Structures are given as C-alpha cells and as structure tokens.
C-alpha positions in Angstrom: -42.6 -47.8 10.9 -41.7 -47.1 14.6 -38.2 -45.9 15.3 -36.2 -47.6 18.1 -36.6 -45.9 21.5 -33.0 -44.6 21.5 -33.3 -43.1 18.0 -33.0 -39.3 18.0 -36.2 -37.5 16.8 -36.3 -36.6 13.1 -37.2 -33.0 12.6 -38.9 -31.9 9.4 -41.1 -29.2 8.0 -38.8 -26.3 7.9 -37.2 -24.4 5.0 -33.5 -23.6 4.8 -31.9 -20.7 3.1 -28.1 -20.9 2.5 -26.3 -17.8 1.3 -23.0 -18.7 -0.5 -20.1 -16.4 -1.4 -16.6 -17.1 -2.7 -14.6 -17.4 0.5 -11.4 -16.2 2.2 -8.6 -17.7 4.3 -9.1 -18.2 8.0 -6.3 -15.7 8.9 -4.2 -13.1 7.1 -1.1 -15.3 7.3 0.7 -17.3 4.7 -0.2 -20.9 5.9 -3.9 -20.1 6.0 -3.7 -18.4 2.6 -1.8 -21.4 1.2 -4.6 -23.7 2.2 -7.2 -21.4 0.8 -5.4 -20.9 -2.5 -4.8 -24.6 -2.9 -8.5 -25.3 -2.7 -9.5 -22.3 -4.8 -6.9 -22.8 -7.6 -7.5 -26.6 -7.7 -11.1 -26.1 -8.8 -11.3 -27.2 -12.4 -14.0 -24.6 -13.1 -11.6 -21.8 -11.9 -8.5 -23.0 -13.7 -9.4 -24.9 -16.8 -5.8 -25.9 -17.7 -5.4 -29.7 -17.7 -4.5 -30.9 -14.2 -1.4 -32.7 -15.4 0.0 -29.4 -16.5 -1.5 -27.1 -13.9 -1.0 -29.0 -10.6 2.8 -29.2 -10.7 2.9 -25.4 -11.4 0.4 -24.8 -8.6 2.1 -26.9 -6.0 5.8 -26.2 -6.8 5.7 -22.5 -7.8 2.4 -20.7 -7.0 1.8 -22.1 -3.5 5.4 -21.4 -2.6 5.5 -17.8 -3.8 2.0 -16.3 -3.8 0.7 -16.9 -0.2 3.1 -14.4 1.4 2.1 -11.4 -0.8 -1.6 -12.4 -0.7 -1.5 -12.7 3.1 0.0 -9.2 3.3 -2.9 -7.8 1.2 -5.4 -9.6 3.4 -3.7 -8.0 6.4 -4.4 -4.6 5.0 -8.2 -5.1 4.8 -8.7 -7.6 7.7 -11.5 -6.7 10.1 -9.5 -6.4 13.3 -12.6 -6.0 15.5 -14.3 -9.2 14.3 -10.9 -10.9 13.6 -12.3 -12.0 10.3 -12.3 -11.2 6.6 -14.7 -8.5 5.5 -16.3 -10.9 3.0 -17.2 -13.3 5.8 -18.3 -10.5 8.2 -20.6 -9.0 5.6 -22.1 -12.4 4.4 -22.8 -13.3 8.0 -24.5 -9.9 8.5 -26.6 -10.5 5.4 -27.7 -13.9 6.7 -28.5 -12.4 10.1 -30.6 -9.6 8.6 -32.6 -12.2 6.6 -33.4 -14.4 9.6 -37.1 -14.0 10.1 -37.7 -12.1 6.9 -39.6 -15.0 5.3 -41.4 -16.4 8.4 -40.3 -18.3 11.5 -40.0 -21.6 9.8 -37.3 -20.4 7.4 -33.8 -21.0 8.8 -31.1 -18.8 7.3 -27.4 -19.6 7.2 -24.3 -18.8 5.1 -21.3 -20.7 3.7 -18.2 -20.1 1.6 -17.4 -22.0 -1.6 -13.7 -22.1 -0.5 -12.6 -22.1 3.1 -15.0 -21.9 6.1 -17.8 -22.3 6.8 -18.0 -25.0 4.1 -21.1 -25.6 2.0 -21.4 -29.3 3.1 -21.1 -28.4 6.8 -23.9 -25.7 6.7 -26.1 -27.8 4.4 -26.1 -30.7 6.9 -26.6 -28.2 9.8 -29.8 -26.9 8.1 -31.0 -30.4 7.6 -30.4 -31.3 11.2 -32.6 -28.2 12.1 -35.5 -29.9 10.3 -35.1 -28.3 6.9 -36.4 -30.7 4.3 -36.5 -28.0 1.7 -33.4 -25.9 1.1 -32.8 -22.9 -1.2 -29.1 -22.3 -2.0 -28.4 -18.7 -3.0 -25.0 -18.1 -4.7 -24.5 -14.3 -4.2 -23.2 -13.7 -7.7 -25.5 -11.4 -9.7 -24.0 -12.5 -13.0 -23.6 -16.3 -13.8 -20.2 -17.7 -14.5 -19.1 -21.3 -14.7 -16.2 -20.4 -12.3 -18.5 -18.9 -9.7 -22.2 -20.0 -9.7 -21.3 -23.2 -11.6 -18.6 -24.1 -9.0 -21.1 -23.6 -6.1 -23.5 -25.9 -7.8 -20.8 -28.5 -8.4 -20.0 -28.5 -4.7 -23.6 -28.5 -3.7 -24.4 -31.6 -5.8 -21.2 -33.3 -4.7 -22.2 -32.9 -1.1 -25.8 -34.1 -1.7 -24.6 -37.1 -3.6 -23.4 -38.6 -0.3 -26.6 -37.9 1.6 -29.0 -40.7 2.4 -31.9 -38.4 2.8 -31.7 -35.5 0.3 -33.7 -32.3 0.9 -35.8 -30.8 -1.8 -33.6 -28.2 -3.5 -33.9 -24.9 -5.2 -31.1 -22.6 -6.3 -31.2 -18.8 -6.8 -30.8 -17.9 -10.5 -28.6 -15.1 -11.7 -30.1 -11.7 -10.8 -28.1 -9.4 -13.0 -31.2 -7.9 -14.6 -33.7 -8.3 -11.8 -35.5 -5.0 -11.3 -34.9 -5.1 -7.6 -31.1 -5.5 -8.2 -31.0 -2.6 -10.6 -33.1 -0.4 -8.2 -30.7 -1.3 -5.3 -27.6 -0.5 -7.4 -29.1 2.9 -8.4 -30.1 3.8 -4.8 -26.7 2.7 -3.5 -24.8 4.6 -6.2 -26.8 7.8 -5.6 -26.3 7.6 -1.9 -22.5 7.1 -2.3 -22.1 9.9 -4.8 -24.1 12.3 -2.6 -21.5 11.6 0.2 -18.5 12.5 -1.9 -16.6 15.8 -1.6 -16.3 16.0 -5.4 -18.3 15.3 -8.5 -16.8 12.4 -10.6 -16.4 13.0 -14.3 -16.5 9.2 -14.8 -18.1 6.4 -12.8 -16.3 3.2 -13.9 -18.3 0.0 -13.5 -15.7 -2.6 -12.6 -16.6 -6.3 -12.8 -14.4 -9.2 -11.8 -12.5 -10.4 -14.9 -12.7 -13.8 -16.5 -10.4 -15.4 -19.2 -11.5 -14.3 -22.7 -11.8 -18.0 -23.7 -14.7 -18.4 -21.2 -16.7 -16.0 -23.4 -15.7 -17.8 -26.6 -16.7 -21.2 -25.0 -20.2 -19.9 -24.3 -20.1 -18.5 -20.7 -22.8 -15.9 -20.3 -20.9 -13.8 -17.8 -19.6 -11.1 -20.1 -23.1 -10.5 -21.6 -24.8 -10.4 -18.2 -22.2 -7.8 -16.9 -22.9 -5.7 -20.0 -26.7 -6.0 -19.4 -26.3 -5.0 -15.8 -24.3 -1.9 -16.9 -26.8 -1.0 -19.6 -29.8 -1.2 -17.2 -28.0 0.8 -14.5 -27.1 3.5 -17.0 -30.7 3.7 -18.2 -31.9 4.0 -14.6 -29.4 6.8 -13.9 -30.0 8.5 -17.3 -26.3 8.3 -18.2 -24.5 7.0 -21.2 -21.5 4.7 -21.7 -19.1 7.6 -22.0 -19.8 8.7 -18.5 -20.2 5.2 -17.1 -17.7 2.8 -18.9 -17.3 -0.9 -18.1 -14.0 -2.5 -17.2 -12.8 -5.8 -15.8 -10.5 -6.3 -12.8 -8.4 -9.0 -11.1 -6.6 -10.4 -14.1 -4.4 -13.4 -13.3 -1.8 -15.1 -15.5 -0.6 -14.3 -19.0 -3.7 -15.3 -21.0 -6.0 -12.6 -22.4 -8.9 -11.8 -20.2 -12.1 -9.8 -20.7 -11.3 -6.2 -21.7 -10.9 -3.4 -21.1 -8.8 -4.0 -17.9 -9.8 -1.7 -15.0 -6.4 -0.4 -14.0 -5.1 0.5 -17.5 -8.5 2.2 -18.2 -8.1 4.3 -15.1 -4.5 5.2 -16.1 -5.7 6.3 -19.6 -8.5 8.4 -18.2 -6.0 10.3 -16.0 -3.6 10.7 -18.9 -6.5 12.1 -21.0 -7.2 14.8 -18.4 -10.1 13.1 -16.5 -9.1 14.0 -12.9 -12.1 12.9 -10.9 -13.2 9.3 -10.9 -15.4 6.9 -8.9 -15.4 3.2 -9.3 -18.5 1.1 -8.6 -18.6 -2.7 -8.6 -22.0 -4.1 -9.5 -20.7 -7.7 -9.8 -19.9 -8.0 -6.1 -22.5 -8.6 -3.5 -20.1 -7.8 -0.7 -16.8 -6.0 -0.3 -13.8 -8.2 -0.3 -10.1 -8.3 -1.2 -10.7 -7.4 -4.8 -12.7 -4.3 -3.9 -11.0 -3.1 -0.7 -7.4 -3.7 -1.6 -7.2 -3.9 -5.4 -9.7 -1.1 -6.3 -9.7 1.0 -3.2 -5.9 0.7 -2.9 -3.8 -0.3 -5.9 -6.1 1.2 -8.6 -6.4 4.4 -6.6 -2.6 4.8 -6.5 -2.3 4.1 -10.2 -5.0 6.7 -11.1 -3.4 9.4 -8.9 0.1 8.6 -10.2 -1.0 9.2 -13.8 -2.5 12.6 -13.1 -5.8 12.1 -11.3 -6.7 14.3 -8.4 -9.8 12.8 -6.8 -10.7 9.1 -6.6 -13.4 7.1 -4.7 -14.0 3.3 -4.6 -17.8 3.1 -3.8 -19.0 0.4 -1.5 -20.9 -2.7 -2.6 -24.4 -3.4 -1.6 -23.2 -5.4 1.4 -25.8 -5.5 4.2 -27.1 -2.0 3.5 -30.8 -1.2 3.6 -30.8 -1.2 -0.2 -29.0 -4.5 -0.4 -31.2 -6.2 2.0 -34.4 -5.0 0.4 -33.0 -6.4 -2.9 -32.1 -9.8 -1.3 -35.5 -10.1 0.3 -37.2 -9.5 -3.0 -35.1 -11.8 -5.2 -34.9 -14.6 -2.7 -38.6 -14.3 -1.9 -39.2 -15.1 -5.6 -37.2 -18.3 -5.2 -39.0 -19.3 -2.0 -42.5 -18.8 -3.4 -44.7 -21.7 -2.4 -42.3 -22.8 0.3 -42.4 -19.7 2.6 
C-alpha cells in the first residue's frame, strides 16, 4: 500500500535497548519530592495495602510530612555539577557507554520507573528512531515484584496503547550470572585495596522488602542470598566475615532481617571496629547508598564504638560494571544484534 505523499517516512530495522532504574525527583526540593513520592508510593506493587486504606494516609499524612526531610537528604547527595540526582547521572553514563557496544543499529537509551525520563516517553522515542525490536533492561540484579515487576507493569501498560507494537524482550534477573559475580568480585577487590584499613567484616547490604513478600512467594530474598553465597565463594570468605543485611526499612511491619543499621551497631558493640559495607543489589549509587549507608549507617557504627568505616561504591559505570552489562545484555540481544 502506498502512503500519502505528506505522510512522514516510517523507519524500521533498528534495535532499541532501554535501561531502566528506579528513579528520583527532578530537584532536591519538597514540591519535586512530593510529586515523586506520590507516584512511587501509589504503585500497588510497592505498597500492597488496599488503596481505600492507604491512599488517605498517603495523601493526608505522608505527602504532607515526608517530602521536606527527603528533599533535605537528596540535597546532601545531589550532583551539583550535573544539577541532577546521582542515580540519573550514573544511569545516563551507563547508557552512553553502551552506545555502539552492540553495533551501529542498536540504539541505547535510559528511563526511570518513577519520575523522568519516563518509560513511555523513551520507548516511543526509540520506536520513532526506527526500532521495531526493543529490549528493556531493568537494572535490578535480583527480581522483586516491587522493582522488576513494576517496570514490566508500566512497560505493558504503555504498549497496550500502541497501534504498532515493537517486538519485545526483557532482561531477566542476573543475580547469579557469572559476569555479575565476576564484576562484583573485581569491584570489591579494587575498593578494598584503596582503603587505609583492613575491614574485619564486609557487610553485604541489600535493599529491604516487607517480610510478607517472601511469604507470598517473591524470590527476592532467595536471590539476594544466592548472590551473597556466590560472591563469598569467589572471594574465598565465609558468612562470618561477609554477613548479609537488609536496609531501607519503611513503616512498622516486619521486613527482611537482619536490618543493616542494627547489625552494624551490634558489630561495634561486640568489638568489631573496622567495617566496610558493599551493596550488590544496586546497579548504581543512589539516595539509599550515598545518604543512608555512607551517612546515617556510618554515624551509627562510629557512635557505638567503631573506628573505621567505608561504604564501597556500586558497580555504576565502572569498567567492571560496563563489562558485566555488555555481557548480560549481549545474551538478551542474541539474534537481534
């Protein structure tokens, strides 16, 4: 069928790669944080309380009290040079480093599940560039309904409104991928070599989830434990030297245990004075790593008797991290690129 003369040309034949991470507010100020938290905490996969009970609490209490404190925390870690959040700066750098890695016909972009740039916006942009096959890569090594599951929900919601849907692939969890474990090992060794002290413990801190998610069948806890086990085996260490903990608890319900901050306090009280914290569940440094672990957790450890503390960087856009992403994403692009 011939198109009308004034119809814009339809581009096809390219492959799109869309990296997706959690997101952050557009500015370290209360109004921007309020918009971000409203979107984030309205996600039914993030907060599984019935909406009729949760939404009044969210709108009347949380969104009127929490944004100011959260904005102050973002201000502490905000990238002043880029005038952006570290998570967005790093994810952009990861996307830029992957451009061209899979051939000239693979267009690489990035999006945030909450906030900007939005998944729908960048998915449509890739399609307009001629990408009729798109691989969406949630940058969560371990699967959780509240993270990877939520990205897929939004992806399918956006696609349901498309007249012409691209062929779609999604990156599976890579918690036990050999390239991921190798990258974690290399990054950990590099970070430890740069410290002025030798840690007695290296705490592996993963983002927490409510305990009920495990009871309901979410694989996240098991995948975190497997990542930890494989990393210990690669390093030749045991669980005593490299314990697992879970951070970022929110609300009164029980979450996955042990909790990171109380564990650090107990270690200090028991005479462990030198500690490093490594976060294998985060693909990029963000508020939870830079403010909570590098700031609040450090203060708690030192206040309870610790003397030396280090929050080790995530893989970010490091050489080790990018080698890993090229490997695992290359697997998902097989046959396309």
